[in-house]
mmCIF file of the N, C-alpha and C atoms, coordinates in Angstrom:
data_MODEL
# 
_entry.id   MODEL 
# 
loop_
_atom_site.group_PDB 
_atom_site.id 
_atom_site.type_symbol 
_atom_site.label_atom_id 
_atom_site.label_alt_id 
_atom_site.label_comp_id 
_atom_site.label_asym_id 
_atom_site.label_entity_id 
_atom_site.label_seq_id 
_atom_site.pdbx_PDB_ins_code 
_atom_site.Cartn_x 
_atom_site.Cartn_y 
_atom_site.Cartn_z 
_atom_site.occupancy 
_atom_site.B_iso_or_equiv 
_atom_site.pdbx_formal_charge 
_atom_site.auth_seq_id 
_atom_site.auth_comp_id 
_atom_site.auth_asym_id 
_atom_site.auth_atom_id 
_atom_site.pdbx_PDB_model_num 
ATOM 1   N N  . MET A 1 1  ? -5.732 -41.660 -65.218 1.00 0.00 ? 1  MET A N  1 
ATOM 2   C CA . MET A 1 1  ? -4.993 -40.905 -66.179 1.00 0.00 ? 1  MET A CA 1 
ATOM 3   C C  . MET A 1 1  ? -3.502 -41.162 -65.978 1.00 0.00 ? 1  MET A C  1 
ATOM 4   N N  . LEU A 1 2  ? -2.779 -41.258 -67.054 1.00 0.00 ? 2  LEU A N  1 
ATOM 5   C CA . LEU A 1 2  ? -1.340 -41.510 -67.002 1.00 0.00 ? 2  LEU A CA 1 
ATOM 6   C C  . LEU A 1 2  ? -0.595 -40.182 -67.032 1.00 0.00 ? 2  LEU A C  1 
ATOM 7   N N  . ILE A 1 3  ? 0.265  -39.951 -66.026 1.00 0.00 ? 3  ILE A N  1 
ATOM 8   C CA . ILE A 1 3  ? 1.084  -38.742 -66.005 1.00 0.00 ? 3  ILE A CA 1 
ATOM 9   C C  . ILE A 1 3  ? 2.546  -39.116 -66.244 1.00 0.00 ? 3  ILE A C  1 
ATOM 10  N N  . TYR A 1 4  ? 3.315  -38.136 -66.677 1.00 0.00 ? 4  TYR A N  1 
ATOM 11  C CA . TYR A 1 4  ? 4.689  -38.349 -67.152 1.00 0.00 ? 4  TYR A CA 1 
ATOM 12  C C  . TYR A 1 4  ? 5.613  -37.357 -66.463 1.00 0.00 ? 4  TYR A C  1 
ATOM 13  N N  . ARG A 1 5  ? 6.797  -37.831 -66.099 1.00 0.00 ? 5  ARG A N  1 
ATOM 14  C CA . ARG A 1 5  ? 7.866  -36.966 -65.574 1.00 0.00 ? 5  ARG A CA 1 
ATOM 15  C C  . ARG A 1 5  ? 9.175  -37.371 -66.211 1.00 0.00 ? 5  ARG A C  1 
ATOM 16  N N  . LEU A 1 6  ? 10.063 -36.407 -66.387 1.00 0.00 ? 6  LEU A N  1 
ATOM 17  C CA . LEU A 1 6  ? 11.420 -36.692 -66.826 1.00 0.00 ? 6  LEU A CA 1 
ATOM 18  C C  . LEU A 1 6  ? 12.348 -36.278 -65.693 1.00 0.00 ? 6  LEU A C  1 
ATOM 19  N N  . LEU A 1 7  ? 12.980 -37.256 -65.089 1.00 0.00 ? 7  LEU A N  1 
ATOM 20  C CA . LEU A 1 7  ? 13.924 -37.011 -64.012 1.00 0.00 ? 7  LEU A CA 1 
ATOM 21  C C  . LEU A 1 7  ? 15.299 -36.818 -64.626 1.00 0.00 ? 7  LEU A C  1 
ATOM 22  N N  . SER A 1 8  ? 16.043 -35.822 -64.169 1.00 0.00 ? 8  SER A N  1 
ATOM 23  C CA . SER A 1 8  ? 17.390 -35.607 -64.691 1.00 0.00 ? 8  SER A CA 1 
ATOM 24  C C  . SER A 1 8  ? 18.285 -35.065 -63.589 1.00 0.00 ? 8  SER A C  1 
ATOM 25  N N  . ASP A 1 9  ? 19.565 -35.327 -63.738 1.00 0.00 ? 9  ASP A N  1 
ATOM 26  C CA . ASP A 1 9  ? 20.548 -34.855 -62.762 1.00 0.00 ? 9  ASP A CA 1 
ATOM 27  C C  . ASP A 1 9  ? 21.926 -35.272 -63.254 1.00 0.00 ? 9  ASP A C  1 
ATOM 28  N N  . ASP A 1 10 ? 22.951 -34.826 -62.539 1.00 0.00 ? 10 ASP A N  1 
ATOM 29  C CA . ASP A 1 10 ? 24.298 -35.312 -62.828 1.00 0.00 ? 10 ASP A CA 1 
ATOM 30  C C  . ASP A 1 10 ? 24.356 -36.812 -62.570 1.00 0.00 ? 10 ASP A C  1 
ATOM 31  N N  . ASP A 1 11 ? 25.269 -37.497 -63.235 1.00 0.00 ? 11 ASP A N  1 
ATOM 32  C CA . ASP A 1 11 ? 25.418 -38.951 -63.086 1.00 0.00 ? 11 ASP A CA 1 
ATOM 33  C C  . ASP A 1 11 ? 26.126 -39.245 -61.760 1.00 0.00 ? 11 ASP A C  1 
ATOM 34  N N  . THR A 1 12 ? 25.331 -39.212 -60.688 1.00 0.00 ? 12 THR A N  1 
ATOM 35  C CA . THR A 1 12 ? 25.837 -39.480 -59.345 1.00 0.00 ? 12 THR A CA 1 
ATOM 36  C C  . THR A 1 12 ? 24.863 -40.398 -58.627 1.00 0.00 ? 12 THR A C  1 
ATOM 37  N N  . GLN A 1 13 ? 25.223 -40.751 -57.432 1.00 0.00 ? 13 GLN A N  1 
ATOM 38  C CA . GLN A 1 13 ? 24.341 -41.563 -56.598 1.00 0.00 ? 13 GLN A CA 1 
ATOM 39  C C  . GLN A 1 13 ? 23.022 -40.836 -56.341 1.00 0.00 ? 13 GLN A C  1 
ATOM 40  N N  . ALA A 1 14 ? 23.055 -39.512 -56.277 1.00 0.00 ? 14 ALA A N  1 
ATOM 41  C CA . ALA A 1 14 ? 21.839 -38.726 -56.047 1.00 0.00 ? 14 ALA A CA 1 
ATOM 42  C C  . ALA A 1 14 ? 20.804 -38.972 -57.139 1.00 0.00 ? 14 ALA A C  1 
ATOM 43  N N  . PHE A 1 15 ? 21.247 -39.109 -58.394 1.00 0.00 ? 15 PHE A N  1 
ATOM 44  C CA . PHE A 1 15 ? 20.309 -39.396 -59.479 1.00 0.00 ? 15 PHE A CA 1 
ATOM 45  C C  . PHE A 1 15 ? 19.656 -40.756 -59.266 1.00 0.00 ? 15 PHE A C  1 
ATOM 46  N N  . CYS A 1 16 ? 20.445 -41.745 -58.902 1.00 0.00 ? 16 CYS A N  1 
ATOM 47  C CA . CYS A 1 16 ? 19.893 -43.087 -58.650 1.00 0.00 ? 16 CYS A CA 1 
ATOM 48  C C  . CYS A 1 16 ? 18.873 -43.051 -57.515 1.00 0.00 ? 16 CYS A C  1 
ATOM 49  N N  . HIS A 1 17 ? 19.163 -42.269 -56.478 1.00 0.00 ? 17 HIS A N  1 
ATOM 50  C CA . HIS A 1 17 ? 18.211 -42.142 -55.372 1.00 0.00 ? 17 HIS A CA 1 
ATOM 51  C C  . HIS A 1 17 ? 16.928 -41.442 -55.824 1.00 0.00 ? 17 HIS A C  1 
ATOM 52  N N  . LYS A 1 18 ? 17.058 -40.450 -56.703 1.00 0.00 ? 18 LYS A N  1 
ATOM 53  C CA . LYS A 1 18 ? 15.881 -39.746 -57.219 1.00 0.00 ? 18 LYS A CA 1 
ATOM 54  C C  . LYS A 1 18 ? 14.968 -40.712 -57.975 1.00 0.00 ? 18 LYS A C  1 
ATOM 55  N N  . VAL A 1 19 ? 15.554 -41.554 -58.822 1.00 0.00 ? 19 VAL A N  1 
ATOM 56  C CA . VAL A 1 19 ? 14.767 -42.535 -59.574 1.00 0.00 ? 19 VAL A CA 1 
ATOM 57  C C  . VAL A 1 19 ? 14.188 -43.583 -58.623 1.00 0.00 ? 19 VAL A C  1 
ATOM 58  N N  . SER A 1 20 ? 14.982 -44.062 -57.684 1.00 0.00 ? 20 SER A N  1 
ATOM 59  C CA . SER A 1 20 ? 14.499 -45.068 -56.723 1.00 0.00 ? 20 SER A CA 1 
ATOM 60  C C  . SER A 1 20 ? 13.342 -44.530 -55.887 1.00 0.00 ? 20 SER A C  1 
ATOM 61  N N  . LEU A 1 21 ? 13.424 -43.264 -55.481 1.00 0.00 ? 21 LEU A N  1 
ATOM 62  C CA . LEU A 1 21 ? 12.336 -42.658 -54.716 1.00 0.00 ? 21 LEU A CA 1 
ATOM 63  C C  . LEU A 1 21 ? 11.053 -42.619 -55.549 1.00 0.00 ? 21 LEU A C  1 
ATOM 64  N N  . ALA A 1 22 ? 11.165 -42.233 -56.803 1.00 0.00 ? 22 ALA A N  1 
ATOM 65  C CA . ALA A 1 22 ? 9.980  -42.206 -57.679 1.00 0.00 ? 22 ALA A CA 1 
ATOM 66  C C  . ALA A 1 22 ? 9.385  -43.608 -57.811 1.00 0.00 ? 22 ALA A C  1 
ATOM 67  N N  . LEU A 1 23 ? 10.229 -44.616 -57.991 1.00 0.00 ? 23 LEU A N  1 
ATOM 68  C CA . LEU A 1 23 ? 9.736  -45.995 -58.105 1.00 0.00 ? 23 LEU A CA 1 
ATOM 69  C C  . LEU A 1 23 ? 9.035  -46.424 -56.820 1.00 0.00 ? 23 LEU A C  1 
ATOM 70  N N  . SER A 1 24 ? 9.564  -46.025 -55.672 1.00 0.00 ? 24 SER A N  1 
ATOM 71  C CA . SER A 1 24 ? 8.955  -46.406 -54.396 1.00 0.00 ? 24 SER A CA 1 
ATOM 72  C C  . SER A 1 24 ? 7.602  -45.735 -54.186 1.00 0.00 ? 24 SER A C  1 
ATOM 73  N N  . LYS A 1 25 ? 7.340  -44.652 -54.924 1.00 0.00 ? 25 LYS A N  1 
ATOM 74  C CA . LYS A 1 25 ? 6.061  -43.945 -54.829 1.00 0.00 ? 25 LYS A CA 1 
ATOM 75  C C  . LYS A 1 25 ? 5.083  -44.362 -55.918 1.00 0.00 ? 25 LYS A C  1 
ATOM 76  N N  . GLY A 1 26 ? 5.390  -45.458 -56.608 1.00 0.00 ? 26 GLY A N  1 
ATOM 77  C CA . GLY A 1 26 ? 4.453  -45.992 -57.591 1.00 0.00 ? 26 GLY A CA 1 
ATOM 78  C C  . GLY A 1 26 ? 4.698  -45.586 -59.029 1.00 0.00 ? 26 GLY A C  1 
ATOM 79  N N  . TRP A 1 27 ? 5.725  -44.803 -59.301 1.00 0.00 ? 27 TRP A N  1 
ATOM 80  C CA . TRP A 1 27 ? 6.065  -44.453 -60.674 1.00 0.00 ? 27 TRP A CA 1 
ATOM 81  C C  . TRP A 1 27 ? 6.716  -45.658 -61.333 1.00 0.00 ? 27 TRP A C  1 
ATOM 82  N N  . ALA A 1 28 ? 6.614  -45.764 -62.647 1.00 0.00 ? 28 ALA A N  1 
ATOM 83  C CA . ALA A 1 28 ? 7.210  -46.865 -63.404 1.00 0.00 ? 28 ALA A CA 1 
ATOM 84  C C  . ALA A 1 28 ? 8.150  -46.296 -64.460 1.00 0.00 ? 28 ALA A C  1 
ATOM 85  N N  . LEU A 1 29 ? 9.247  -46.991 -64.697 1.00 0.00 ? 29 LEU A N  1 
ATOM 86  C CA . LEU A 1 29 ? 10.179 -46.571 -65.734 1.00 0.00 ? 29 LEU A CA 1 
ATOM 87  C C  . LEU A 1 29 ? 9.476  -46.549 -67.087 1.00 0.00 ? 29 LEU A C  1 
ATOM 88  N N  . HIS A 1 30 ? 9.825  -45.575 -67.907 1.00 0.00 ? 30 HIS A N  1 
ATOM 89  C CA . HIS A 1 30 ? 9.249  -45.461 -69.246 1.00 0.00 ? 30 HIS A CA 1 
ATOM 90  C C  . HIS A 1 30 ? 10.411 -45.265 -70.219 1.00 0.00 ? 30 HIS A C  1 
ATOM 91  N N  . GLY A 1 31 ? 10.756 -46.321 -70.913 1.00 0.00 ? 31 GLY A N  1 
ATOM 92  C CA . GLY A 1 31 ? 11.873 -46.247 -71.842 1.00 0.00 ? 31 GLY A CA 1 
ATOM 93  C C  . GLY A 1 31 ? 13.206 -46.409 -71.136 1.00 0.00 ? 31 GLY A C  1 
ATOM 94  N N  . SER A 1 32 ? 14.248 -46.233 -71.892 1.00 0.00 ? 32 SER A N  1 
ATOM 95  C CA . SER A 1 32 ? 15.611 -46.397 -71.388 1.00 0.00 ? 32 SER A CA 1 
ATOM 96  C C  . SER A 1 32 ? 16.148 -45.067 -70.863 1.00 0.00 ? 32 SER A C  1 
ATOM 97  N N  . PRO A 1 33 ? 17.117 -45.125 -69.966 1.00 0.00 ? 33 PRO A N  1 
ATOM 98  C CA . PRO A 1 33 ? 17.745 -43.883 -69.518 1.00 0.00 ? 33 PRO A CA 1 
ATOM 99  C C  . PRO A 1 33 ? 18.561 -43.260 -70.646 1.00 0.00 ? 33 PRO A C  1 
ATOM 100 N N  . ALA A 1 34 ? 18.789 -41.970 -70.543 1.00 0.00 ? 34 ALA A N  1 
ATOM 101 C CA . ALA A 1 34 ? 19.615 -41.253 -71.515 1.00 0.00 ? 34 ALA A CA 1 
ATOM 102 C C  . ALA A 1 34 ? 20.788 -40.623 -70.774 1.00 0.00 ? 34 ALA A C  1 
ATOM 103 N N  . TYR A 1 35 ? 21.932 -40.545 -71.451 1.00 0.00 ? 35 TYR A N  1 
ATOM 104 C CA . TYR A 1 35 ? 23.136 -39.963 -70.880 1.00 0.00 ? 35 TYR A CA 1 
ATOM 105 C C  . TYR A 1 35 ? 23.714 -38.974 -71.885 1.00 0.00 ? 35 TYR A C  1 
ATOM 106 N N  . ALA A 1 36 ? 24.243 -37.889 -71.374 1.00 0.00 ? 36 ALA A N  1 
ATOM 107 C CA . ALA A 1 36 ? 24.892 -36.897 -72.242 1.00 0.00 ? 36 ALA A CA 1 
ATOM 108 C C  . ALA A 1 36 ? 25.996 -36.211 -71.452 1.00 0.00 ? 36 ALA A C  1 
ATOM 109 N N  . PHE A 1 37 ? 27.026 -35.790 -72.161 1.00 0.00 ? 37 PHE A N  1 
ATOM 110 C CA . PHE A 1 37 ? 28.133 -35.094 -71.523 1.00 0.00 ? 37 PHE A CA 1 
ATOM 111 C C  . PHE A 1 37 ? 27.867 -33.597 -71.546 1.00 0.00 ? 37 PHE A C  1 
ATOM 112 N N  . ASP A 1 38 ? 27.900 -32.963 -70.379 1.00 0.00 ? 38 ASP A N  1 
ATOM 113 C CA . ASP A 1 38 ? 27.747 -31.521 -70.251 1.00 0.00 ? 38 ASP A CA 1 
ATOM 114 C C  . ASP A 1 38 ? 29.154 -30.924 -70.324 1.00 0.00 ? 38 ASP A C  1 
ATOM 115 N N  . ALA A 1 39 ? 29.554 -30.493 -71.505 1.00 0.00 ? 39 ALA A N  1 
ATOM 116 C CA . ALA A 1 39 ? 30.921 -30.004 -71.717 1.00 0.00 ? 39 ALA A CA 1 
ATOM 117 C C  . ALA A 1 39 ? 31.205 -28.742 -70.918 1.00 0.00 ? 39 ALA A C  1 
ATOM 118 N N  . ALA A 1 40 ? 30.206 -27.907 -70.706 1.00 0.00 ? 40 ALA A N  1 
ATOM 119 C CA . ALA A 1 40 ? 30.413 -26.663 -69.961 1.00 0.00 ? 40 ALA A CA 1 
ATOM 120 C C  . ALA A 1 40 ? 30.789 -26.942 -68.511 1.00 0.00 ? 40 ALA A C  1 
ATOM 121 N N  . ARG A 1 41 ? 30.240 -28.000 -67.966 1.00 0.00 ? 41 ARG A N  1 
ATOM 122 C CA . ARG A 1 41 ? 30.518 -28.340 -66.566 1.00 0.00 ? 41 ARG A CA 1 
ATOM 123 C C  . ARG A 1 41 ? 31.463 -29.521 -66.426 1.00 0.00 ? 41 ARG A C  1 
ATOM 124 N N  . GLY A 1 42 ? 31.696 -30.242 -67.517 1.00 0.00 ? 42 GLY A N  1 
ATOM 125 C CA . GLY A 1 42 ? 32.604 -31.384 -67.484 1.00 0.00 ? 42 GLY A CA 1 
ATOM 126 C C  . GLY A 1 42 ? 32.063 -32.596 -66.747 1.00 0.00 ? 42 GLY A C  1 
ATOM 127 N N  . VAL A 1 43 ? 30.741 -32.790 -66.797 1.00 0.00 ? 43 VAL A N  1 
ATOM 128 C CA . VAL A 1 43 ? 30.113 -33.919 -66.101 1.00 0.00 ? 43 VAL A CA 1 
ATOM 129 C C  . VAL A 1 43 ? 29.146 -34.644 -67.033 1.00 0.00 ? 43 VAL A C  1 
ATOM 130 N N  . MET A 1 44 ? 28.895 -35.902 -66.722 1.00 0.00 ? 44 MET A N  1 
ATOM 131 C CA . MET A 1 44 ? 27.846 -36.659 -67.417 1.00 0.00 ? 44 MET A CA 1 
ATOM 132 C C  . MET A 1 44 ? 26.510 -36.326 -66.764 1.00 0.00 ? 44 MET A C  1 
ATOM 133 N N  . ARG A 1 45 ? 25.477 -36.223 -67.587 1.00 0.00 ? 45 ARG A N  1 
ATOM 134 C CA . ARG A 1 45 ? 24.112 -35.983 -67.106 1.00 0.00 ? 45 ARG A CA 1 
ATOM 135 C C  . ARG A 1 45 ? 23.262 -37.186 -67.467 1.00 0.00 ? 45 ARG A C  1 
ATOM 136 N N  . CYS A 1 46 ? 22.290 -37.495 -66.622 1.00 0.00 ? 46 CYS A N  1 
ATOM 137 C CA . CYS A 1 46 ? 21.384 -38.631 -66.832 1.00 0.00 ? 46 CYS A CA 1 
ATOM 138 C C  . CYS A 1 46 ? 19.947 -38.130 -66.882 1.00 0.00 ? 46 CYS A C  1 
ATOM 139 N N  . ALA A 1 47 ? 19.118 -38.878 -67.579 1.00 0.00 ? 47 ALA A N  1 
ATOM 140 C CA . ALA A 1 47 ? 17.681 -38.606 -67.607 1.00 0.00 ? 47 ALA A CA 1 
ATOM 141 C C  . ALA A 1 47 ? 16.944 -39.934 -67.669 1.00 0.00 ? 47 ALA A C  1 
ATOM 142 N N  . GLN A 1 48 ? 15.812 -40.007 -66.987 1.00 0.00 ? 48 GLN A N  1 
ATOM 143 C CA . GLN A 1 48 ? 14.972 -41.201 -67.013 1.00 0.00 ? 48 GLN A CA 1 
ATOM 144 C C  . GLN A 1 48 ? 13.517 -40.753 -66.969 1.00 0.00 ? 48 GLN A C  1 
ATOM 145 N N  . ALA A 1 49 ? 12.740 -41.192 -67.940 1.00 0.00 ? 49 ALA A N  1 
ATOM 146 C CA . ALA A 1 49 ? 11.311 -40.908 -67.948 1.00 0.00 ? 49 ALA A CA 1 
ATOM 147 C C  . ALA A 1 49 ? 10.602 -41.908 -67.052 1.00 0.00 ? 49 ALA A C  1 
ATOM 148 N N  . VAL A 1 50 ? 9.583  -41.420 -66.332 1.00 0.00 ? 50 VAL A N  1 
ATOM 149 C CA . VAL A 1 50 ? 8.752  -42.272 -65.488 1.00 0.00 ? 50 VAL A CA 1 
ATOM 150 C C  . VAL A 1 50 ? 7.294  -41.886 -65.713 1.00 0.00 ? 50 VAL A C  1 
ATOM 151 N N  . VAL A 1 51 ? 6.395  -42.849 -65.522 1.00 0.00 ? 51 VAL A N  1 
ATOM 152 C CA . VAL A 1 51 ? 4.963  -42.619 -65.675 1.00 0.00 ? 51 VAL A CA 1 
ATOM 153 C C  . VAL A 1 51 ? 4.230  -43.213 -64.481 1.00 0.00 ? 51 VAL A C  1 
ATOM 154 N N  . LYS A 1 52 ? 3.014  -42.689 -64.255 1.00 0.00 ? 52 LYS A N  1 
ATOM 155 C CA . LYS A 1 52 ? 2.193  -43.183 -63.149 1.00 0.00 ? 52 LYS A CA 1 
ATOM 156 C C  . LYS A 1 52 ? 0.727  -42.977 -63.489 1.00 0.00 ? 52 LYS A C  1 
ATOM 157 N N  . ASP A 1 53 ? -0.083 -43.965 -63.166 1.00 0.00 ? 53 ASP A N  1 
ATOM 158 C CA . ASP A 1 53 ? -1.523 -43.865 -63.360 1.00 0.00 ? 53 ASP A CA 1 
ATOM 159 C C  . ASP A 1 53 ? -2.129 -43.260 -62.095 1.00 0.00 ? 53 ASP A C  1 
ATOM 160 N N  . VAL A 1 54 ? -2.847 -42.143 -62.244 1.00 0.00 ? 54 VAL A N  1 
ATOM 161 C CA . VAL A 1 54 ? -3.459 -41.464 -61.100 1.00 0.00 ? 54 VAL A CA 1 
ATOM 162 C C  . VAL A 1 54 ? -4.958 -41.312 -61.327 1.00 0.00 ? 54 VAL A C  1 
ATOM 163 N N  . PRO A 1 55 ? -5.731 -41.250 -60.238 1.00 0.00 ? 55 PRO A N  1 
ATOM 164 C CA . PRO A 1 55 ? -7.191 -41.174 -60.381 1.00 0.00 ? 55 PRO A CA 1 
ATOM 165 C C  . PRO A 1 55 ? -7.717 -39.771 -60.693 1.00 0.00 ? 55 PRO A C  1 
ATOM 166 N N  . THR A 1 56 ? -6.898 -38.753 -60.555 1.00 0.00 ? 56 THR A N  1 
ATOM 167 C CA . THR A 1 56 ? -7.369 -37.383 -60.767 1.00 0.00 ? 56 THR A CA 1 
ATOM 168 C C  . THR A 1 56 ? -7.113 -36.934 -62.202 1.00 0.00 ? 56 THR A C  1 
ATOM 169 N N  . PRO A 1 57 ? -7.961 -36.050 -62.724 1.00 0.00 ? 57 PRO A N  1 
ATOM 170 C CA . PRO A 1 57 ? -7.720 -35.532 -64.066 1.00 0.00 ? 57 PRO A CA 1 
ATOM 171 C C  . PRO A 1 57 ? -6.508 -34.608 -64.088 1.00 0.00 ? 57 PRO A C  1 
ATOM 172 N N  . TYR A 1 58 ? -5.880 -34.522 -65.228 1.00 0.00 ? 58 TYR A N  1 
ATOM 173 C CA . TYR A 1 58 ? -4.706 -33.667 -65.386 1.00 0.00 ? 58 TYR A CA 1 
ATOM 174 C C  . TYR A 1 58 ? -5.089 -32.196 -65.386 1.00 0.00 ? 58 TYR A C  1 
ATOM 175 N N  . HIS A 1 59 ? -4.262 -31.381 -64.770 1.00 0.00 ? 59 HIS A N  1 
ATOM 176 C CA . HIS A 1 59 ? -4.346 -29.933 -64.915 1.00 0.00 ? 59 HIS A CA 1 
ATOM 177 C C  . HIS A 1 59 ? -2.920 -29.393 -64.810 1.00 0.00 ? 59 HIS A C  1 
ATOM 178 N N  . PRO A 1 60 ? -2.605 -28.313 -65.510 1.00 0.00 ? 60 PRO A N  1 
ATOM 179 C CA . PRO A 1 60 ? -1.241 -27.795 -65.574 1.00 0.00 ? 60 PRO A CA 1 
ATOM 180 C C  . PRO A 1 60 ? -0.633 -27.418 -64.230 1.00 0.00 ? 60 PRO A C  1 
ATOM 181 N N  . GLU A 1 61 ? -1.453 -27.157 -63.224 1.00 0.00 ? 61 GLU A N  1 
ATOM 182 C CA . GLU A 1 61 ? -0.930 -26.767 -61.908 1.00 0.00 ? 61 GLU A CA 1 
ATOM 183 C C  . GLU A 1 61 ? -0.527 -27.964 -61.042 1.00 0.00 ? 61 GLU A C  1 
ATOM 184 N N  . MET A 1 62 ? -0.738 -29.186 -61.545 1.00 0.00 ? 62 MET A N  1 
ATOM 185 C CA . MET A 1 62 ? -0.382 -30.378 -60.775 1.00 0.00 ? 62 MET A CA 1 
ATOM 186 C C  . MET A 1 62 ? 1.094  -30.356 -60.428 1.00 0.00 ? 62 MET A C  1 
ATOM 187 N N  . ARG A 1 63 ? 1.427  -30.712 -59.233 1.00 0.00 ? 63 ARG A N  1 
ATOM 188 C CA . ARG A 1 63 ? 2.818  -30.928 -58.848 1.00 0.00 ? 63 ARG A CA 1 
ATOM 189 C C  . ARG A 1 63 ? 3.069  -32.424 -59.050 1.00 0.00 ? 63 ARG A C  1 
ATOM 190 N N  . LEU A 1 64 ? 3.623  -32.765 -60.200 1.00 0.00 ? 64 LEU A N  1 
ATOM 191 C CA . LEU A 1 64 ? 3.725  -34.169 -60.604 1.00 0.00 ? 64 LEU A CA 1 
ATOM 192 C C  . LEU A 1 64 ? 4.477  -35.010 -59.579 1.00 0.00 ? 64 LEU A C  1 
ATOM 193 N N  . GLY A 1 65 ? 5.515  -34.472 -58.967 1.00 0.00 ? 65 GLY A N  1 
ATOM 194 C CA . GLY A 1 65 ? 6.283  -35.226 -57.994 1.00 0.00 ? 65 GLY A CA 1 
ATOM 195 C C  . GLY A 1 65 ? 5.506  -35.567 -56.728 1.00 0.00 ? 65 GLY A C  1 
ATOM 196 N N  . GLU A 1 66 ? 4.420  -34.876 -56.498 1.00 0.00 ? 66 GLU A N  1 
ATOM 197 C CA . GLU A 1 66 ? 3.599  -35.142 -55.306 1.00 0.00 ? 66 GLU A CA 1 
ATOM 198 C C  . GLU A 1 66 ? 2.464  -36.112 -55.583 1.00 0.00 ? 66 GLU A C  1 
ATOM 199 N N  . GLN A 1 67 ? 2.351  -36.579 -56.795 1.00 0.00 ? 67 GLN A N  1 
ATOM 200 C CA . GLN A 1 67 ? 1.265  -37.506 -57.144 1.00 0.00 ? 67 GLN A CA 1 
ATOM 201 C C  . GLN A 1 67 ? 1.583  -38.912 -56.718 1.00 0.00 ? 67 GLN A C  1 
# 
């Protein structure tokens, strides 16, 4: 079964590490990254969708980051 996550954070090195960690755990990039300016905080925000094929069936209680 294919599961989906949307990773997001401020546009910092921490976001890149978050995506790199997901890739190292078998997740694959899905689409292009997205960027938006958070005017309330004055920072750029990033988002990247990732997907992973897992052998277990989906259930809402799954902790996707632990798959």
